[in-house]
N, C-alpha and C positions, 0 to 999 in steps of 0.2 A: 214379794213372796215372804216366806218366814223371815221375820226381821233378824233373829239371831243367826239363821243360816246365811242370810245375805251378808251380814257384817263379818261373820267368820270367813266366808269365802273371799270377800273383798279385802279384809285385813291381810290374809295370807298372800293373795295375788299381788299385793303391793310390791313385794320383793322381787318378782320375776325378772323384770327387765333392768333392775337398778342395782342389785347387789354386785354385779360384775365390775362396777367401776370403783371399787375400793382402792385400786391401785392408781386412780386418777382423781385425787380428792379435790382438785381445783376446777374440774370440769362440771359445768352445770348441765344436767340432763333435763329434757322437757318430756313430760308425759301427758297424753290426752286421756280424758275419761268421759264417756257418753252414757248417761244414766237415764232410765225411763221415768223417774219420779219428778214431780215439781221440786224446785229448789228449796221450798219451805217445808217439804214433807219430812217428818221425823226420821224416816229411813235415810233420806238424802243427807240430812245433817249428821246422823250417826255414821254414815258411810265415810264422809269426809274426815271425821275424827279418827275412825278406825284405820283409814288409809294413812293418815299422818303419823299415828302411833306406830304402825308397822314399819313405815319408812325410817323412823328414828331408830328402831332396833338394828338397822343395817347401816346407820351412820348417814342417812340422807335426810336433810332438814329442808323443808320447803322455805324458799326465800334465801337459802344459803347455797346448797349444791343441787337442788332439785326444784323444778317449776312444774306445777300441775295446772292444766287447763281443763276445768270442769265445765260440762254442759249438761243441762237437765231438760229433757224433751217433754216431760209431762204427758207421755203416751200420745203425743201429737205427731202423726206421720209427717207433716210438713216440717215440724221442728227437728225431727230425726234427720231429715235430708239437709236442712239448713245447717245444723250444728255439725253434721258429718263433713260437709264441705269446708266449714271453718277449721275444724281440727286437721283435716288432711292438708289444707293450705299452710298450716303452721309447721308441717313436716316434723312432727314429734318423733322421739326415738321409739315410742310404742304407744298404742292406744288400748285402754281398757273398755270393753263393750259389755254392758250388763243387759241381759235378756235378748231374745231373738231379733226384735225390731232394730235394736242398736247394732247388733252384729251384721244383719243383712244390709243395713244402710251403709256400713263401713265396707263390707265386701264389694259393694257396687262401685265404691269410690277409689279403692286402693288395693293393689295386689303386691305392694312392696313394703309398706309400713307394717311392722309386726303388730298383730292384734291378739290380745288375750281376753277371752270371754269368760263370764260367770253367769250362772242362772240361765243356762240354755238347755232345755230338755232335749234329750236324744239327738245330740249333734251328728251322730253317724246316720241315724235314720232319716234326718232332714237333708242329708247330703252336704252338710256344712264342712265336715272333715271326712277324709277317706277312712280313717280308723282312729281309735284312741291311741294306739301305739305309734302310728305315723300319720299325724293329721294331714300333712301336705299343705302346700301353699304358704301363706304368711299368717296362719291362724293356729292357735292352740288355746287350751283353757280348761275350765271346769264345767262338765255337764251337771245336770241336776237329777232328773229321773228319765227313764226310758219308757216308751209307750206301753210295754207289757204290764207296768204297774197299775194301769187303769183297770185291768181285770180284777186286781186285788181290791181296788176301790169299790167296784161293784159287789164283790163278795162281802166286804165289810159292811156295806150299806144294807145288804140283805140279812146279814147276821144280826145287826142292831135293830133293823126295822123289817122283820120277816114278812109283814103284810104287803110290802111294796111289790107291785107287778109291773108298774109303768115308771120308767126312769127318763127324766128330762136332763139333757146335757146343756149346761149354760157355758157359753164361751164367746169371746170377741175374736173374730178371725184376723183382725188387724194386729193384735198383740199376741195371738197364739197361731202363727202360721203353720205350726206343726199339728194343728187340731185334726186334720184327716187321719194322721197316724194314730192319735189317741182315741178318736171316736170309733175307728175300725176295731180297735182292741175291745172296746166296750160292747160293740155290736156283735163281735165274734163270741163273746162270753155270755151274752144276754140269754140265749136259749138254755144254757146250762143252769141258769138261776131262775128260769121261768119268768123272764121279764121281757118287755118290749122297750124300744129306745126311740126317743124323739129329740131332734137337735133344735136348739134355740140359739140363734146368732144375735148377740146383743152389743150395743155400742154406747148406751147411756142409761141413766137411772129409769127413765120412762119406759124404755123397751124392756129393761129388766123386769119391771112390774108387770108389763103386759105378758111377757113370756111365762113368768111364774104363775100368774093368774090363769093362763091358758092350761098349764100343767095341772092346776088344782081343780079344774072343772069336772074332772072325773075322779073317782075314788082310787085309793091304793097307789098314789103317786109318790115319787121321791126325786131328788135332784143330785146330780154330780156337777160340780163347778170345776172346769178344767184349770190346771195350775198356770197362771200367768200374772203379770203385773196388774192388768185390768181388774182381776178379781180381788186384789188387795186394795187398790185405791177405791173400789166400789163395794168393799165388803159390807159396809153398813147397809147399803140399799139392798144387796142380795139377801143378807140374813133377815132384814126387816120384812121383806116380801115373803121369804120362805116361812118365817114364823107366823106372819099374819094369815097365811093360807094353810098352815099346819102341815108343811112338807119337810120331811127329814132331808138333811143336806150333808154331803161330804165334799170337802175341798181342802184348801191350804190351811195351815194353823191359824192365820189371822182371822179366818172366818169362824173358827171355833171361839176365839177370844171375843169376837163380835156377837156370839150367841148361836152359831151354827152347831149342828149335831156332832160332827166328828171330822178328823183328818188323819191321813196316813202319809207321812213325808219323811225325808231324810233328817237324821239327827246330826247337827254340826258338832265338830270337835275342834274348837278354835285353837287350842294349844297344839294339837297334832298338825293342824293345817299350817299354822304359822311356822312351827319348827321344821316341818318337812320342806317348806318352801325356802327356808333360809340356809339350808345346808346341802352340799353336794352328796348324793348317795355314794357309798364306798363300793357297792356291788356293781359289776360290769353291766348287769341287766337291770332294767327299770323295775323298781319295787312298786307294786300297786298302791301301797300305803303312802308312798312319797314320790309319785311320778313326776311332780313338777320341780323337784329339787334341782336337777341338773339344768332345767330351763332357767331357773333363777340365776345360775352361774354363767350361762352360756348364750342366752338369747340375743344379747347385744355384742357378743364378741365375734367368734368365727362361725357360730352355729346359727341355724335358722329355725323358725317355729315349726316347720314341717318335720324336723328331726326330734322334736320334743313331745313326749307323751302328753295327751290330754288326760283328764281324770274325771271320775264320777264318785259320788258318795257310796259308802258300803253299808251304812247302818240306817235303819228307818225306825220311826217311833209312831205309835198310835196316840191320838189325842181325842178324848171323848168327854163331852160335857156331863158332869154328874147328874144322875137321875133322868137321863134322856133315852134309856133303852126301852124297846118294846113298842115302837110306833105301830 
């Protein structure tokens, strides 16, 4: 997803299960991390660096008093299952799960090891947590966006490309298991904007080309690419096909950087994220701007993840390529 957003969330989350042990400096904690990217991906490399830097802020140094077991599944369903089993068998103090496929694989393997998720859209709507205030079970973390934002994406696409009356939705159902929630929101809003909707399920570059070519066979077409890790790793193929066939596209910020038309997504605030996660709130009630602060202090002491608030971003930003209005 958005590289800066991912690094901001990951850097802050590093502190959740580890800050609690400042009173036990000689104890080595083990943390697992299941990522959706290939190990050589720039986001994967940057995430490891951000994680290490955030840990150092709370006195945890890898190789000294903290051990991190990284696993990179490269969006391969088999690798998600394989690496999940490996991490669970290591019995770490907590596991970081990035994106829904990683979280779902871990949920199926353990109900006891604390799991902290990042980059998971609409965790309540997907039934992954009972609520943001009280997630339940052994899971807590950071949501990304909720399904209703998809209506906004359709609205923005129509504002920038008012001639569009046919919208194709591109997504990989394996990496976006929440897609029914998101596509229903778009379909519900479509009549209000005078558009029809067609779903395209894609799994590789060849199918991406076929889907976008099919959408372009009739005039007044546009594209919405659902937010997930697949759309980031395949951003080049998606944008190239959309450009080749002259279709306006809205999706995640990496698609804009690859040449897509526009994006509307949350704006990370790394400093607020990190500082909020590293300090216990003084208020008795959870503050929405720092809901994870008490989780950082308590998740590995006497409190459990089900008692810690999950969080969602509160600010969004629109990204539009210059000179691309008026399709």
